N, C-alpha and C positions, 0 to 999 in steps of 0.2 A: 592941886599942885603936884601931887604924886603921879598924875596922869602923864604918860609920855606924850610929847608934842607930835611925834610921828603918827600916832593913832588919829589924832585930829586932822592932820594933813592928808592922810589916806582917804578920808571921807569927803574931802573938799573937791572942787572942780578941777584943780590941777591934777589930782590923782586920776580923774576920769580920762583926761587926755593922754596921760602917760600910759594908762592901761589900754586905751584904744590903739595907740601906736605900737605898743608891745604885742598886742593881739594881732595886728596887721602884719608885723614882721614875722611872728611865729606862723601865721597862716601862709605867708609867702614861702617860708622855708619848708614847711611840712606838706602843705597842700600843693603848692607849686612844684614841689620836688627838687627845687634848686637849693643846694647847699652853698655856703660862701665859697668853697673850693670850686664847685661847678660853675658858679658865676664868674669867678676869676678865670677859669679855663675858657669859658665861652667868650669872655672879653678878649683874651689872648687870641683865640681863633678869629674873632671879628677884626682884630687889629692886624693879624698876620696875612690874611687872605689878600688884601690890596697890595701888600709888599711883594708877595709871591707873584701876583698878577703883573705887577710892575716889572719884575725880573723877566717874566715871559715876554713882555712887550719890548724890553731892551734887547733881549736875545733875538727876537724877530727882526728888530731894526738892524742889529749887527749882521745878521744873516743876509738881509736885503742889500746891505752895503758891501757884501763880499768878505766880511770878517768872520769867516766860518769857525775858526778855532776859538775865537773870543766868544762867539755865539754859543758854541758848545759848552764852554766853561760857565757862562752865565746861566744857561739852561740846566746844567748839572747842579749849580747852586740852588736854583728854583726847585729842582727835583728833590733836594734834601728837605724841602718843606712842603711837599706835595699833599700831605695829610690835611692841609688847610684849604685845599681846592676841592671843588665838586668833581664828581666822576668824569663828567664831560671835559672839564678843564684839565684833569689828569691825563686823559686820552690825548688831548690837544698838545699838552706838554711833551708826552712821550713821542708823538709824531714829529713835533718840531725838533726834539733832541735827536731823533734818528736821522732826520734830514741834515741837521747841522753836523752830526758826526760823519755821515757819508761824504758831505761836501768838504769837510776839513781833511779827511783822508785823501779824497780826490785832488784837492788843492796841494796837499803836501807831496803827493806823487808827481803831479805836473811840475811843481817847482824843482823837485829833485831831478826829473827828466831834463828840464831846461838847463839846469846846472851841469848835468852830464854832457849835454849837447855843446855847451860853451867850452867845456874842457876838451871834448873831442875836436872841436874846431881849432882851439888853440894848439892842440897836439898835431894838427895837420890831417886829421881824419875827417875830411869834409863830407864824404859820402855817408859815413855813419852818423855824423851830426845832422845831416839833412834828413836821413831816414827817421831819426828820433823826433825831429821837429815836424815832420809830416803828420805825426799823431797828435801834435800839440797845436797845430795850425788854427783850429777853431775851438780851442779849449776854453770853456766858460769860467774856469777857476783861476785863470791867469789874469793879471792886470794888463792894462793897455800897453804899458812900458814893456812888460814881459812878452806880450804878443808881438810887439814891434821887434824885439830881439829874435823871436822865432822867425818872423818874416825876413829879417836881415840875414839870418843863417841860411834860410832856404834860398834866398837870392844870391848869396855869396858863393 
């Protein structure tokens, strides 16, 4: 009766399964080299990679639709998490970001030039407005409506 009950339980079958589970966990940690912190980090990496890839996809779609400034913003957000991407995906992201930035700047300049041409036309400086619009005639960064304005100024 003075015997502790725990000593009896340790020798039973239940203690064998507990010992096996404990041993397997310890082996996984020490032999596998994965600590709980590393496992959590790996899980975060695994979860973040698809999110960053999705941002890249959205940025590419925005670029394709001509929303260059928005594409640049989206791809800059993705770049903030590029450590979750493979090296090839990082290169692809950098390339897409460079294209989006260049297109956003070209689009901004084209819109600014068209705005200036409209002001020149309203101010009666038709020749200067036409000269500015000649450069914008086939600009790929302007919308159809903006290109129609360019044509109208050139014909006016």
